[in-house]
mmCIF file of the N, C-alpha and C atoms, coordinates in Angstrom:
data_MODEL
# 
_entry.id   MODEL 
# 
loop_
_atom_site.group_PDB 
_atom_site.id 
_atom_site.type_symbol 
_atom_site.label_atom_id 
_atom_site.label_alt_id 
_atom_site.label_comp_id 
_atom_site.label_asym_id 
_atom_site.label_entity_id 
_atom_site.label_seq_id 
_atom_site.pdbx_PDB_ins_code 
_atom_site.Cartn_x 
_atom_site.Cartn_y 
_atom_site.Cartn_z 
_atom_site.occupancy 
_atom_site.B_iso_or_equiv 
_atom_site.pdbx_formal_charge 
_atom_site.auth_seq_id 
_atom_site.auth_comp_id 
_atom_site.auth_asym_id 
_atom_site.auth_atom_id 
_atom_site.pdbx_PDB_model_num 
ATOM 1   N N  . MET A 1 1  ? -16.550 36.461 -41.539 1.00 0.00 ? 1  MET A N  1 
ATOM 2   C CA . MET A 1 1  ? -16.371 36.507 -42.967 1.00 0.00 ? 1  MET A CA 1 
ATOM 3   C C  . MET A 1 1  ? -17.631 37.062 -43.611 1.00 0.00 ? 1  MET A C  1 
ATOM 4   N N  . SER A 1 2  ? -17.466 37.470 -44.823 1.00 0.00 ? 2  SER A N  1 
ATOM 5   C CA . SER A 1 2  ? -18.608 38.001 -45.555 1.00 0.00 ? 2  SER A CA 1 
ATOM 6   C C  . SER A 1 2  ? -19.702 36.950 -45.609 1.00 0.00 ? 2  SER A C  1 
ATOM 7   N N  . ASN A 1 3  ? -20.908 37.423 -45.564 1.00 0.00 ? 3  ASN A N  1 
ATOM 8   C CA . ASN A 1 3  ? -22.047 36.514 -45.684 1.00 0.00 ? 3  ASN A CA 1 
ATOM 9   C C  . ASN A 1 3  ? -22.328 36.289 -47.157 1.00 0.00 ? 3  ASN A C  1 
ATOM 10  N N  . LEU A 1 4  ? -21.556 35.420 -47.753 1.00 0.00 ? 4  LEU A N  1 
ATOM 11  C CA . LEU A 1 4  ? -21.711 35.123 -49.176 1.00 0.00 ? 4  LEU A CA 1 
ATOM 12  C C  . LEU A 1 4  ? -22.612 33.918 -49.352 1.00 0.00 ? 4  LEU A C  1 
ATOM 13  N N  . SER A 1 5  ? -23.486 34.006 -50.315 1.00 0.00 ? 5  SER A N  1 
ATOM 14  C CA . SER A 1 5  ? -24.250 32.813 -50.675 1.00 0.00 ? 5  SER A CA 1 
ATOM 15  C C  . SER A 1 5  ? -23.301 31.886 -51.432 1.00 0.00 ? 5  SER A C  1 
ATOM 16  N N  . GLN A 1 6  ? -23.686 30.652 -51.581 1.00 0.00 ? 6  GLN A N  1 
ATOM 17  C CA . GLN A 1 6  ? -22.845 29.708 -52.316 1.00 0.00 ? 6  GLN A CA 1 
ATOM 18  C C  . GLN A 1 6  ? -22.658 30.166 -53.756 1.00 0.00 ? 6  GLN A C  1 
ATOM 19  N N  . ALA A 1 7  ? -23.700 30.729 -54.341 1.00 0.00 ? 7  ALA A N  1 
ATOM 20  C CA . ALA A 1 7  ? -23.604 31.216 -55.723 1.00 0.00 ? 7  ALA A CA 1 
ATOM 21  C C  . ALA A 1 7  ? -22.606 32.363 -55.829 1.00 0.00 ? 7  ALA A C  1 
ATOM 22  N N  . GLU A 1 8  ? -22.640 33.293 -54.852 1.00 0.00 ? 8  GLU A N  1 
ATOM 23  C CA . GLU A 1 8  ? -21.697 34.417 -54.851 1.00 0.00 ? 8  GLU A CA 1 
ATOM 24  C C  . GLU A 1 8  ? -20.264 33.921 -54.663 1.00 0.00 ? 8  GLU A C  1 
ATOM 25  N N  . ARG A 1 9  ? -20.102 32.980 -53.759 1.00 0.00 ? 9  ARG A N  1 
ATOM 26  C CA . ARG A 1 9  ? -18.780 32.412 -53.494 1.00 0.00 ? 9  ARG A CA 1 
ATOM 27  C C  . ARG A 1 9  ? -18.239 31.707 -54.740 1.00 0.00 ? 9  ARG A C  1 
ATOM 28  N N  . ASP A 1 10 ? -19.108 30.985 -55.428 1.00 0.00 ? 10 ASP A N  1 
ATOM 29  C CA . ASP A 1 10 ? -18.704 30.263 -56.641 1.00 0.00 ? 10 ASP A CA 1 
ATOM 30  C C  . ASP A 1 10 ? -18.270 31.218 -57.755 1.00 0.00 ? 10 ASP A C  1 
ATOM 31  N N  . LYS A 1 11 ? -18.796 32.437 -57.755 1.00 0.00 ? 11 LYS A N  1 
ATOM 32  C CA . LYS A 1 11 ? -18.461 33.416 -58.796 1.00 0.00 ? 11 LYS A CA 1 
ATOM 33  C C  . LYS A 1 11 ? -17.147 34.140 -58.520 1.00 0.00 ? 11 LYS A C  1 
ATOM 34  N N  . LEU A 1 12 ? -16.640 34.064 -57.279 1.00 0.00 ? 12 LEU A N  1 
ATOM 35  C CA . LEU A 1 12 ? -15.389 34.755 -56.954 1.00 0.00 ? 12 LEU A CA 1 
ATOM 36  C C  . LEU A 1 12 ? -14.226 34.136 -57.720 1.00 0.00 ? 12 LEU A C  1 
ATOM 37  N N  . PRO A 1 13 ? -13.316 34.959 -58.207 1.00 0.00 ? 13 PRO A N  1 
ATOM 38  C CA . PRO A 1 13 ? -12.135 34.403 -58.873 1.00 0.00 ? 13 PRO A CA 1 
ATOM 39  C C  . PRO A 1 13 ? -11.220 33.735 -57.853 1.00 0.00 ? 13 PRO A C  1 
ATOM 40  N N  . LEU A 1 14 ? -10.450 32.775 -58.293 1.00 0.00 ? 14 LEU A N  1 
ATOM 41  C CA . LEU A 1 14 ? -9.529  32.081 -57.391 1.00 0.00 ? 14 LEU A CA 1 
ATOM 42  C C  . LEU A 1 14 ? -8.551  33.038 -56.726 1.00 0.00 ? 14 LEU A C  1 
ATOM 43  N N  . SER A 1 15 ? -8.285  34.157 -57.369 1.00 0.00 ? 15 SER A N  1 
ATOM 44  C CA . SER A 1 15 ? -7.352  35.140 -56.812 1.00 0.00 ? 15 SER A CA 1 
ATOM 45  C C  . SER A 1 15 ? -7.896  35.820 -55.562 1.00 0.00 ? 15 SER A C  1 
ATOM 46  N N  . SER A 1 16 ? -9.154  35.585 -55.214 1.00 0.00 ? 16 SER A N  1 
ATOM 47  C CA . SER A 1 16 ? -9.744  36.169 -54.013 1.00 0.00 ? 16 SER A CA 1 
ATOM 48  C C  . SER A 1 16 ? -9.725  35.222 -52.816 1.00 0.00 ? 16 SER A C  1 
ATOM 49  N N  . PHE A 1 17 ? -9.115  34.059 -52.978 1.00 0.00 ? 17 PHE A N  1 
ATOM 50  C CA . PHE A 1 17 ? -9.088  33.065 -51.904 1.00 0.00 ? 17 PHE A CA 1 
ATOM 51  C C  . PHE A 1 17 ? -7.680  32.883 -51.353 1.00 0.00 ? 17 PHE A C  1 
ATOM 52  N N  . GLY A 1 18 ? -7.580  32.809 -50.029 1.00 0.00 ? 18 GLY A N  1 
ATOM 53  C CA . GLY A 1 18 ? -6.303  32.516 -49.392 1.00 0.00 ? 18 GLY A CA 1 
ATOM 54  C C  . GLY A 1 18 ? -5.837  31.111 -49.717 1.00 0.00 ? 18 GLY A C  1 
ATOM 55  N N  . ASP A 1 19 ? -6.782  30.204 -49.890 1.00 0.00 ? 19 ASP A N  1 
ATOM 56  C CA . ASP A 1 19 ? -6.486  28.820 -50.277 1.00 0.00 ? 19 ASP A CA 1 
ATOM 57  C C  . ASP A 1 19 ? -7.307  28.524 -51.537 1.00 0.00 ? 19 ASP A C  1 
ATOM 58  N N  . PRO A 1 20 ? -6.794  28.931 -52.690 1.00 0.00 ? 20 PRO A N  1 
ATOM 59  C CA . PRO A 1 20 ? -7.592  28.799 -53.912 1.00 0.00 ? 20 PRO A CA 1 
ATOM 60  C C  . PRO A 1 20 ? -7.869  27.352 -54.321 1.00 0.00 ? 20 PRO A C  1 
ATOM 61  N N  . ALA A 1 21 ? -6.980  26.435 -53.997 1.00 0.00 ? 21 ALA A N  1 
ATOM 62  C CA . ALA A 1 21 ? -7.184  25.034 -54.380 1.00 0.00 ? 21 ALA A CA 1 
ATOM 63  C C  . ALA A 1 21 ? -8.446  24.466 -53.738 1.00 0.00 ? 21 ALA A C  1 
ATOM 64  N N  . ASN A 1 22 ? -8.746  24.931 -52.538 1.00 0.00 ? 22 ASN A N  1 
ATOM 65  C CA . ASN A 1 22 ? -9.926  24.455 -51.817 1.00 0.00 ? 22 ASN A CA 1 
ATOM 66  C C  . ASN A 1 22 ? -11.018 25.519 -51.700 1.00 0.00 ? 22 ASN A C  1 
ATOM 67  N N  . ARG A 1 23 ? -10.791 26.676 -52.342 1.00 0.00 ? 23 ARG A N  1 
ATOM 68  C CA . ARG A 1 23 ? -11.731 27.802 -52.308 1.00 0.00 ? 23 ARG A CA 1 
ATOM 69  C C  . ARG A 1 23 ? -12.095 28.168 -50.869 1.00 0.00 ? 23 ARG A C  1 
ATOM 70  N N  . LYS A 1 24 ? -11.066 28.282 -50.018 1.00 0.00 ? 24 LYS A N  1 
ATOM 71  C CA . LYS A 1 24 ? -11.253 28.657 -48.617 1.00 0.00 ? 24 LYS A CA 1 
ATOM 72  C C  . LYS A 1 24 ? -10.611 30.009 -48.362 1.00 0.00 ? 24 LYS A C  1 
ATOM 73  N N  . TYR A 1 25 ? -11.059 30.671 -47.309 1.00 0.00 ? 25 TYR A N  1 
ATOM 74  C CA . TYR A 1 25 ? -10.566 31.988 -46.892 1.00 0.00 ? 25 TYR A CA 1 
ATOM 75  C C  . TYR A 1 25 ? -10.793 33.044 -47.979 1.00 0.00 ? 25 TYR A C  1 
ATOM 76  N N  . PRO A 1 26 ? -12.068 33.250 -48.378 1.00 0.00 ? 26 PRO A N  1 
ATOM 77  C CA . PRO A 1 26 ? -12.338 34.300 -49.365 1.00 0.00 ? 26 PRO A CA 1 
ATOM 78  C C  . PRO A 1 26 ? -12.115 35.671 -48.753 1.00 0.00 ? 26 PRO A C  1 
ATOM 79  N N  . ILE A 1 27 ? -11.503 36.561 -49.512 1.00 0.00 ? 27 ILE A N  1 
ATOM 80  C CA . ILE A 1 27 ? -11.257 37.930 -49.068 1.00 0.00 ? 27 ILE A CA 1 
ATOM 81  C C  . ILE A 1 27 ? -12.031 38.860 -50.002 1.00 0.00 ? 27 ILE A C  1 
ATOM 82  N N  . VAL A 1 28 ? -13.159 39.363 -49.495 1.00 0.00 ? 28 VAL A N  1 
ATOM 83  C CA . VAL A 1 28 ? -14.009 40.254 -50.268 1.00 0.00 ? 28 VAL A CA 1 
ATOM 84  C C  . VAL A 1 28 ? -13.961 41.661 -49.689 1.00 0.00 ? 28 VAL A C  1 
ATOM 85  N N  . ASP A 1 29 ? -13.937 41.765 -48.360 1.00 0.00 ? 29 ASP A N  1 
ATOM 86  C CA . ASP A 1 29 ? -13.862 43.075 -47.716 1.00 0.00 ? 29 ASP A CA 1 
ATOM 87  C C  . ASP A 1 29 ? -12.838 43.030 -46.585 1.00 0.00 ? 29 ASP A C  1 
ATOM 88  N N  . ALA A 1 30 ? -12.606 44.179 -45.956 1.00 0.00 ? 30 ALA A N  1 
ATOM 89  C CA . ALA A 1 30 ? -11.551 44.300 -44.951 1.00 0.00 ? 30 ALA A CA 1 
ATOM 90  C C  . ALA A 1 30 ? -11.769 43.364 -43.764 1.00 0.00 ? 30 ALA A C  1 
ATOM 91  N N  . SER A 1 31 ? -12.994 43.133 -43.369 1.00 0.00 ? 31 SER A N  1 
ATOM 92  C CA . SER A 1 31 ? -13.245 42.252 -42.222 1.00 0.00 ? 31 SER A CA 1 
ATOM 93  C C  . SER A 1 31 ? -12.852 40.807 -42.523 1.00 0.00 ? 31 SER A C  1 
ATOM 94  N N  . ASP A 1 32 ? -12.854 40.435 -43.786 1.00 0.00 ? 32 ASP A N  1 
ATOM 95  C CA . ASP A 1 32 ? -12.473 39.069 -44.155 1.00 0.00 ? 32 ASP A CA 1 
ATOM 96  C C  . ASP A 1 32 ? -11.006 38.786 -43.842 1.00 0.00 ? 32 ASP A C  1 
ATOM 97  N N  . VAL A 1 33 ? -10.177 39.804 -43.876 1.00 0.00 ? 33 VAL A N  1 
ATOM 98  C CA . VAL A 1 33 ? -8.751  39.617 -43.602 1.00 0.00 ? 33 VAL A CA 1 
ATOM 99  C C  . VAL A 1 33 ? -8.558  39.212 -42.147 1.00 0.00 ? 33 VAL A C  1 
ATOM 100 N N  . SER A 1 34 ? -9.166  39.944 -41.231 1.00 0.00 ? 34 SER A N  1 
ATOM 101 C CA . SER A 1 34 ? -9.017  39.585 -39.813 1.00 0.00 ? 34 SER A CA 1 
ATOM 102 C C  . SER A 1 34 ? -9.722  38.272 -39.499 1.00 0.00 ? 34 SER A C  1 
ATOM 103 N N  . ASP A 1 35 ? -10.843 38.010 -40.159 1.00 0.00 ? 35 ASP A N  1 
ATOM 104 C CA . ASP A 1 35 ? -11.531 36.732 -39.959 1.00 0.00 ? 35 ASP A CA 1 
ATOM 105 C C  . ASP A 1 35 ? -10.666 35.565 -40.427 1.00 0.00 ? 35 ASP A C  1 
ATOM 106 N N  . ALA A 1 36 ? -10.046 35.718 -41.577 1.00 0.00 ? 36 ALA A N  1 
ATOM 107 C CA . ALA A 1 36 ? -9.174  34.665 -42.106 1.00 0.00 ? 36 ALA A CA 1 
ATOM 108 C C  . ALA A 1 36 ? -7.970  34.464 -41.182 1.00 0.00 ? 36 ALA A C  1 
ATOM 109 N N  . ALA A 1 37 ? -7.439  35.563 -40.655 1.00 0.00 ? 37 ALA A N  1 
ATOM 110 C CA . ALA A 1 37 ? -6.295  35.471 -39.740 1.00 0.00 ? 37 ALA A CA 1 
ATOM 111 C C  . ALA A 1 37 ? -6.665  34.673 -38.494 1.00 0.00 ? 37 ALA A C  1 
ATOM 112 N N  . SER A 1 38 ? -7.873  34.870 -38.000 1.00 0.00 ? 38 SER A N  1 
ATOM 113 C CA . SER A 1 38 ? -8.278  34.144 -36.795 1.00 0.00 ? 38 SER A CA 1 
ATOM 114 C C  . SER A 1 38 ? -8.599  32.677 -37.073 1.00 0.00 ? 38 SER A C  1 
ATOM 115 N N  . LEU A 1 39 ? -8.905  32.346 -38.325 1.00 0.00 ? 39 LEU A N  1 
ATOM 116 C CA . LEU A 1 39 ? -9.251  30.967 -38.676 1.00 0.00 ? 39 LEU A CA 1 
ATOM 117 C C  . LEU A 1 39 ? -8.092  30.171 -39.266 1.00 0.00 ? 39 LEU A C  1 
ATOM 118 N N  . ILE A 1 40 ? -6.962  30.811 -39.505 1.00 0.00 ? 40 ILE A N  1 
ATOM 119 C CA . ILE A 1 40 ? -5.865  30.126 -40.204 1.00 0.00 ? 40 ILE A CA 1 
ATOM 120 C C  . ILE A 1 40 ? -5.352  28.921 -39.425 1.00 0.00 ? 40 ILE A C  1 
ATOM 121 N N  . GLY A 1 41 ? -5.556  28.895 -38.128 1.00 0.00 ? 41 GLY A N  1 
ATOM 122 C CA . GLY A 1 41 ? -5.140  27.748 -37.328 1.00 0.00 ? 41 GLY A CA 1 
ATOM 123 C C  . GLY A 1 41 ? -5.858  26.463 -37.696 1.00 0.00 ? 41 GLY A C  1 
ATOM 124 N N  . LYS A 1 42 ? -6.967  26.575 -38.384 1.00 0.00 ? 42 LYS A N  1 
ATOM 125 C CA . LYS A 1 42 ? -7.705  25.388 -38.824 1.00 0.00 ? 42 LYS A CA 1 
ATOM 126 C C  . LYS A 1 42 ? -7.130  24.788 -40.107 1.00 0.00 ? 42 LYS A C  1 
ATOM 127 N N  . ALA A 1 43 ? -6.274  25.535 -40.777 1.00 0.00 ? 43 ALA A N  1 
ATOM 128 C CA . ALA A 1 43 ? -5.645  25.038 -42.006 1.00 0.00 ? 43 ALA A CA 1 
ATOM 129 C C  . ALA A 1 43 ? -4.572  24.008 -41.643 1.00 0.00 ? 43 ALA A C  1 
ATOM 130 N N  . PRO A 1 44 ? -4.289  23.076 -42.544 1.00 0.00 ? 44 PRO A N  1 
ATOM 131 C CA . PRO A 1 44 ? -3.207  22.128 -42.278 1.00 0.00 ? 44 PRO A CA 1 
ATOM 132 C C  . PRO A 1 44 ? -1.895  22.885 -42.041 1.00 0.00 ? 44 PRO A C  1 
ATOM 133 N N  . ALA A 1 45 ? -1.123  22.424 -41.082 1.00 0.00 ? 45 ALA A N  1 
ATOM 134 C CA . ALA A 1 45 ? 0.107   23.117 -40.679 1.00 0.00 ? 45 ALA A CA 1 
ATOM 135 C C  . ALA A 1 45 ? 1.049   23.372 -41.852 1.00 0.00 ? 45 ALA A C  1 
ATOM 136 N N  . PHE A 1 46 ? 1.164   22.426 -42.758 1.00 0.00 ? 46 PHE A N  1 
ATOM 137 C CA . PHE A 1 46 ? 2.093   22.585 -43.878 1.00 0.00 ? 46 PHE A CA 1 
ATOM 138 C C  . PHE A 1 46 ? 1.634   23.632 -44.892 1.00 0.00 ? 46 PHE A C  1 
ATOM 139 N N  . LYS A 1 47 ? 0.367   24.057 -44.822 1.00 0.00 ? 47 LYS A N  1 
ATOM 140 C CA . LYS A 1 47 ? -0.164  25.047 -45.759 1.00 0.00 ? 47 LYS A CA 1 
ATOM 141 C C  . LYS A 1 47 ? -0.264  26.444 -45.158 1.00 0.00 ? 47 LYS A C  1 
ATOM 142 N N  . ARG A 1 48 ? -0.151  26.572 -43.847 1.00 0.00 ? 48 ARG A N  1 
ATOM 143 C CA . ARG A 1 48 ? -0.432  27.848 -43.179 1.00 0.00 ? 48 ARG A CA 1 
ATOM 144 C C  . ARG A 1 48 ? 0.404   29.004 -43.683 1.00 0.00 ? 48 ARG A C  1 
ATOM 145 N N  . ALA A 1 49 ? 1.693   28.803 -43.861 1.00 0.00 ? 49 ALA A N  1 
ATOM 146 C CA . ALA A 1 49 ? 2.562   29.909 -44.301 1.00 0.00 ? 49 ALA A CA 1 
ATOM 147 C C  . ALA A 1 49 ? 2.151   30.402 -45.687 1.00 0.00 ? 49 ALA A C  1 
ATOM 148 N N  . ALA A 1 50 ? 1.843   29.485 -46.586 1.00 0.00 ? 50 ALA A N  1 
ATOM 149 C CA . ALA A 1 50 ? 1.448   29.866 -47.940 1.00 0.00 ? 50 ALA A CA 1 
ATOM 150 C C  . ALA A 1 50 ? 0.095   30.581 -47.930 1.00 0.00 ? 50 ALA A C  1 
ATOM 151 N N  . ILE A 1 51 ? -0.835  30.100 -47.128 1.00 0.00 ? 51 ILE A N  1 
ATOM 152 C CA . ILE A 1 51 ? -2.147  30.721 -47.041 1.00 0.00 ? 51 ILE A CA 1 
ATOM 153 C C  . ILE A 1 51 ? -2.018  32.120 -46.450 1.00 0.00 ? 51 ILE A C  1 
ATOM 154 N N  . LYS A 1 52 ? -1.222  32.236 -45.397 1.00 0.00 ? 52 LYS A N  1 
ATOM 155 C CA . LYS A 1 52 ? -1.000  33.538 -44.769 1.00 0.00 ? 52 LYS A CA 1 
ATOM 156 C C  . LYS A 1 52 ? -0.413  34.527 -45.777 1.00 0.00 ? 52 LYS A C  1 
ATOM 157 N N  . ALA A 1 53 ? 0.569   34.086 -46.532 1.00 0.00 ? 53 ALA A N  1 
ATOM 158 C CA . ALA A 1 53 ? 1.197   34.953 -47.533 1.00 0.00 ? 53 ALA A CA 1 
ATOM 159 C C  . ALA A 1 53 ? 0.189   35.388 -48.588 1.00 0.00 ? 53 ALA A C  1 
ATOM 160 N N  . ARG A 1 54 ? -0.685  34.484 -49.014 1.00 0.00 ? 54 ARG A N  1 
ATOM 161 C CA . ARG A 1 54 ? -1.704  34.838 -50.015 1.00 0.00 ? 54 ARG A CA 1 
ATOM 162 C C  . ARG A 1 54 ? -2.709  35.831 -49.449 1.00 0.00 ? 54 ARG A C  1 
ATOM 163 N N  . ILE A 1 55 ? -3.123  35.619 -48.199 1.00 0.00 ? 55 ILE A N  1 
ATOM 164 C CA . ILE A 1 55 ? -4.080  36.536 -47.572 1.00 0.00 ? 55 ILE A CA 1 
ATOM 165 C C  . ILE A 1 55 ? -3.476  37.932 -47.475 1.00 0.00 ? 55 ILE A C  1 
ATOM 166 N N  . ILE A 1 56 ? -2.215  38.020 -47.070 1.00 0.00 ? 56 ILE A N  1 
ATOM 167 C CA . ILE A 1 56 ? -1.535  39.310 -46.983 1.00 0.00 ? 56 ILE A CA 1 
ATOM 168 C C  . ILE A 1 56 ? -1.448  39.958 -48.361 1.00 0.00 ? 56 ILE A C  1 
ATOM 169 N N  . ALA A 1 57 ? -1.101  39.181 -49.372 1.00 0.00 ? 57 ALA A N  1 
ATOM 170 C CA . ALA A 1 57 ? -0.998  39.710 -50.736 1.00 0.00 ? 57 ALA A CA 1 
ATOM 171 C C  . ALA A 1 57 ? -2.352  40.222 -51.233 1.00 0.00 ? 57 ALA A C  1 
ATOM 172 N N  . ILE A 1 58 ? -3.407  39.474 -50.954 1.00 0.00 ? 58 ILE A N  1 
ATOM 173 C CA . ILE A 1 58 ? -4.750  39.896 -51.369 1.00 0.00 ? 58 ILE A CA 1 
ATOM 174 C C  . ILE A 1 58 ? -5.129  41.187 -50.644 1.00 0.00 ? 58 ILE A C  1 
ATOM 175 N N  . ALA A 1 59 ? -4.858  41.233 -49.346 1.00 0.00 ? 59 ALA A N  1 
ATOM 176 C CA . ALA A 1 59 ? -5.183  42.438 -48.561 1.00 0.00 ? 59 ALA A CA 1 
ATOM 177 C C  . ALA A 1 59 ? -4.449  43.649 -49.110 1.00 0.00 ? 59 ALA A C  1 
ATOM 178 N N  . ARG A 1 60 ? -3.188  43.508 -49.395 1.00 0.00 ? 60 ARG A N  1 
ATOM 179 C CA . ARG A 1 60 ? -2.416  44.627 -49.948 1.00 0.00 ? 60 ARG A CA 1 
ATOM 180 C C  . ARG A 1 60 ? -2.954  45.049 -51.305 1.00 0.00 ? 60 ARG A C  1 
ATOM 181 N N  . ARG A 1 61 ? -3.258  44.067 -52.142 1.00 0.00 ? 61 ARG A N  1 
ATOM 182 C CA . ARG A 1 61 ? -3.768  44.364 -53.480 1.00 0.00 ? 61 ARG A CA 1 
ATOM 183 C C  . ARG A 1 61 ? -5.097  45.117 -53.417 1.00 0.00 ? 61 ARG A C  1 
ATOM 184 N N  . LYS A 1 62 ? -5.932  44.754 -52.453 1.00 0.00 ? 62 LYS A N  1 
ATOM 185 C CA . LYS A 1 62 ? -7.248  45.377 -52.335 1.00 0.00 ? 62 LYS A CA 1 
ATOM 186 C C  . LYS A 1 62 ? -7.253  46.588 -51.406 1.00 0.00 ? 62 LYS A C  1 
ATOM 187 N N  . GLY A 1 63 ? -6.106  46.884 -50.792 1.00 0.00 ? 63 GLY A N  1 
ATOM 188 C CA . GLY A 1 63 ? -6.014  48.051 -49.924 1.00 0.00 ? 63 GLY A CA 1 
ATOM 189 C C  . GLY A 1 63 ? -6.610  47.860 -48.541 1.00 0.00 ? 63 GLY A C  1 
ATOM 190 N N  . PHE A 1 64 ? -6.690  46.615 -48.067 1.00 0.00 ? 64 PHE A N  1 
ATOM 191 C CA . PHE A 1 64 ? -7.242  46.316 -46.750 1.00 0.00 ? 64 PHE A CA 1 
ATOM 192 C C  . PHE A 1 64 ? -6.118  46.268 -45.723 1.00 0.00 ? 64 PHE A C  1 
ATOM 193 N N  . PRO A 1 65 ? -6.405  46.628 -44.475 1.00 0.00 ? 65 PRO A N  1 
ATOM 194 C CA . PRO A 1 65 ? -5.373  46.566 -43.443 1.00 0.00 ? 65 PRO A CA 1 
ATOM 195 C C  . PRO A 1 65 ? -4.987  45.126 -43.107 1.00 0.00 ? 65 PRO A C  1 
ATOM 196 N N  . ILE A 1 66 ? -3.749  44.966 -42.733 1.00 0.00 ? 66 ILE A N  1 
ATOM 197 C CA . ILE A 1 66 ? -3.218  43.659 -42.324 1.00 0.00 ? 66 ILE A CA 1 
ATOM 198 C C  . ILE A 1 66 ? -3.251  43.602 -40.798 1.00 0.00 ? 66 ILE A C  1 
ATOM 199 N N  . PRO A 1 67 ? -3.681  42.492 -40.213 1.00 0.00 ? 67 PRO A N  1 
ATOM 200 C CA . PRO A 1 67 ? -3.724  42.403 -38.752 1.00 0.00 ? 67 PRO A CA 1 
ATOM 201 C C  . PRO A 1 67 ? -2.364  42.704 -38.130 1.00 0.00 ? 67 PRO A C  1 
ATOM 202 N N  . ASP A 1 68 ? -2.370  43.415 -37.011 1.00 0.00 ? 68 ASP A N  1 
ATOM 203 C CA . ASP A 1 68 ? -1.121  43.796 -36.339 1.00 0.00 ? 68 ASP A CA 1 
ATOM 204 C C  . ASP A 1 68 ? -0.248  42.577 -36.031 1.00 0.00 ? 68 ASP A C  1 
ATOM 205 N N  . ALA A 1 69 ? -0.853  41.483 -35.645 1.00 0.00 ? 69 ALA A N  1 
ATOM 206 C CA . ALA A 1 69 ? -0.093  40.283 -35.292 1.00 0.00 ? 69 ALA A CA 1 
ATOM 207 C C  . ALA A 1 69 ? 0.675   39.727 -36.497 1.00 0.00 ? 69 ALA A C  1 
ATOM 208 N N  . TRP A 1 70 ? 0.273   40.086 -37.702 1.00 0.00 ? 70 TRP A N  1 
ATOM 209 C CA . TRP A 1 70 ? 0.926   39.582 -38.908 1.00 0.00 ? 70 TRP A CA 1 
ATOM 210 C C  . TRP A 1 70 ? 1.947   40.549 -39.493 1.00 0.00 ? 70 TRP A C  1 
ATOM 211 N N  . LYS A 1 71 ? 2.143   41.701 -38.858 1.00 0.00 ? 71 LYS A N  1 
ATOM 212 C CA . LYS A 1 71 ? 3.085   42.689 -39.393 1.00 0.00 ? 71 LYS A CA 1 
ATOM 213 C C  . LYS A 1 71 ? 4.489   42.386 -38.944 1.00 0.00 ? 71 LYS A C  1 
# 
């Protein structure tokens, strides 16, 4: 994931997070998408589908590639 300082992370809008309620899975650059995909298994099982959908939506909105496993 991006090497964000806490201050930088705090300034990100909620729309940049795969899990905005907990401010987890920030998507700032293309590498964050694949990093989030590899870490999604750590999310609670009942939230994974929603988080995955948000990450995909953020990636599409920002023009980042979606991991092949998620296509």
